[in-house]
C-alpha positions in Angstrom: 0.2 0.2 -0.5 2.7 2.4 0.8 4.7 1.2 -1.9 1.6 1.8 -4.6 1.4 5.0 -2.6 5.2 6.4 -3.3 5.0 4.4 -6.8 2.1 6.9 -7.5 3.4 10.5 -5.9 6.7 9.5 -7.7 4.9 9.3 -11.0 3.0 13.1 -10.2 6.3 14.5 -9.7 7.6 12.9 -13.1 5.3 14.2 -14.9 4.7 18.2 -13.2 8.7 18.1 -14.1 8.0 16.6 -17.7 4.7 19.6 -17.9 7.7 22.2 -16.7 10.1 21.5 -18.7 7.8 21.5 -21.9 6.4 25.1 -20.7 10.0 26.3 -20.0 10.5 25.1 -23.7 7.6 27.8 -24.9 5.5 24.6 -25.8 2.1 26.7 -26.6 0.0 23.1 -25.3 1.4 23.1 -22.4 1.9 26.2 -21.0 -2.4 26.6 -21.7 -2.1 23.0 -19.8 -0.6 25.0 -16.7 -2.5 28.7 -16.6 -5.6 26.5 -16.5 -4.3 24.2 -14.0 -2.9 27.3 -11.5 -5.4 29.8 -12.5 -8.2 29.6 -9.7 -5.0 29.6 -7.2 -4.1 32.4 -8.5 -7.1 34.3 -8.5 -7.6 33.5 -4.8 -4.2 34.2 -3.8 -4.9 37.5 -5.5 -8.0 38.5 -4.1 -7.0 37.4 -0.6 -3.9 39.8 -0.4 -5.3 42.7 -2.3 -8.6 44.5 -0.9 -9.9 45.6 -4.7 -11.2 42.9 -7.0 -9.7 45.1 -9.9 -6.2 45.6 -8.9 -6.5 41.5 -7.5 -7.3 40.8 -11.5 -4.4 42.9 -12.5 -1.9 41.0 -10.4 -3.8 37.9 -10.7 -2.7 38.2 -14.9 0.8 39.5 -14.1 1.5 36.6 -11.8 0.5 34.3 -14.1 2.8 35.7 -16.9 5.8 35.6 -14.9 4.9 32.1 -13.8 5.7 30.8 -17.8 8.2 32.9 -18.0 9.9 31.0 -14.5 9.0 27.8 -15.7 12.8 26.4 -16.6 13.3 27.6 -12.6 11.4 24.9 -11.5 12.3 21.5 -10.0 10.9 19.0 -8.4 11.5 19.4 -4.3 8.1 20.5 -4.1 4.4 21.1 -5.9 4.2 23.1 -9.0 1.8 24.8 -7.1 3.6 25.3 -4.0 6.5 26.7 -6.4 3.8 28.8 -8.0 2.7 30.7 -4.7 5.9 32.2 -3.9 6.2 33.4 -7.8 2.6 35.2 -6.9 3.1 36.1 -3.5 6.1 37.8 -4.8 4.0 39.2 -7.5 1.1 40.6 -6.0 3.2 42.4 -3.5 4.9 44.2 -5.5 1.5 45.7 -7.6 0.5 46.4 -4.4 4.0 48.2 -3.3 2.6 50.0 -6.9 -0.6 50.7 -6.1 0.0 51.9 -2.5 1.9 54.8 -4.9 -1.5 55.9 -5.9 -4.6 57.6 -4.1 -5.2 54.9 -1.4 -9.9 53.6 -2.2 -11.5 50.9 -0.2 -12.3 48.8 -2.7 -14.6 45.5 -2.6 -12.9 42.7 0.5 -12.6 39.5 -1.2 -10.9 37.8 1.9 -12.1 34.2 2.1 -13.3 34.2 5.8 -13.0 30.4 6.0 -9.8 29.9 5.2 -8.0 32.7 6.3 -8.3 33.4 10.0 -6.1 35.7 12.4 -6.5 33.2 15.9 -7.4 34.4 18.6 -5.6 34.2 22.2 -6.2 31.2 23.0 -9.1 29.8 25.0 -10.1 33.3 23.7 -13.3 32.5 21.4 -13.8 36.4 20.3 -13.3 35.2 16.5 -16.5 33.0 16.8 -17.9 36.2 18.1 -17.3 38.5 15.8 -20.4 40.5 14.8 -18.6 41.0 10.8 -17.4 38.8 8.6 -13.8 38.4 9.1 -12.6 39.6 5.4 -14.2 42.9 7.0 -12.3 43.2 9.8 -9.0 42.3 7.3 -10.2 45.2 5.4 -9.7 47.7 7.7 -6.4 46.5 8.5 -3.2 48.0 7.2 -1.5 46.4 4.3 1.0 45.4 5.8 -0.4 43.9 8.5 -3.2 42.3 6.6 -0.7 40.9 4.2 1.1 38.8 6.6 -1.9 37.9 8.2 -3.3 36.0 5.2 0.6 34.5 4.5 0.6 33.3 8.0 -3.0 32.0 8.3 -4.4 31.3 4.9 -1.3 30.2 3.2 1.1 28.4 5.8 4.2 30.2 5.4 6.3 30.3 8.2 7.8 33.0 9.6 11.3 33.1 7.7 9.2 32.4 4.6 7.1 35.8 5.3 10.5 37.0 5.9 12.1 36.2 2.4 9.1 36.9 0.7 9.0 40.5 1.9 12.8 41.2 2.4 11.4 41.8 5.8 13.6 40.9 9.3 11.9 38.3 11.1 11.5 40.7 14.0 9.5 43.0 11.7 7.2 40.1 10.8 6.4 38.9 13.8 5.7 42.3 15.4 3.3 43.1 12.5 1.7 39.8 13.6 0.9 40.5 16.7 -0.1 44.3 16.2 -2.5 42.9 13.3 -4.0 39.7 15.6 -4.2 42.8 18.5 -6.0 45.4 16.4 -7.9 42.7 14.9 -9.4 41.9 18.6 -10.2 45.4 19.1 -12.2 46.1 15.8 -14.1 43.3 16.6 -14.8 44.3 20.8 -15.3 47.7 19.2 -18.7 46.1 17.4 -20.0 43.5 20.1 -19.2 47.1 22.9 -20.9 49.4 20.6 -22.6 47.8 17.8 -22.2 47.1 14.0 -21.6 51.0 12.7 -21.5 52.1 16.3 -19.2 54.6 15.1 -18.2 56.7 18.2 -14.9 58.7 19.1 -13.9 56.0 21.2 -14.8 53.2 19.0 -12.1 54.6 17.1 -9.9 55.2 19.4 -9.3 52.7 20.9 -9.4 50.4 17.5 -7.0 51.7 16.4 -4.6 52.5 19.5 
């Protein structure tokens, strides 16, 4: 049983490596196969990292192009999906930094609240009691905090991996994660205390502190 599973996995990895070699050789059919396979995944990651639908769509297209161009760098030490995730995250973050140079606008938040969670402290069920979907709270976080939270809890990256992807010190990533979770809890607490839409000065000050 175990041997059969191992043989199946090895066969899949060999097929993936063959596909990537053909993509690198500019095989149009192989490129279409890879793009079709990865497009939904790339789109989901873009939507989780960016707040604006149009920006996410643009970033997804750029990321897919970058994946196709980078096919020759693929090595069968990880799945194609995991390899492509890293390229997607880097590309989307570059796109996000470019967008921040424009006047800021809040777009439609498309974060998947079921797969992205910023866990509260142990034995604290405040997340479950949130009056609004988690994605709405994430949309209120500063971009740098939201990005590390999504990468950590949605994409499953370690703190070290996030530091590498964002070119930031590990200590900075840890600080952002702590600050993001703290702010998320305060935003939820604000709604619990003042009600959804309770836009008092005290509520704003508590959420931002």
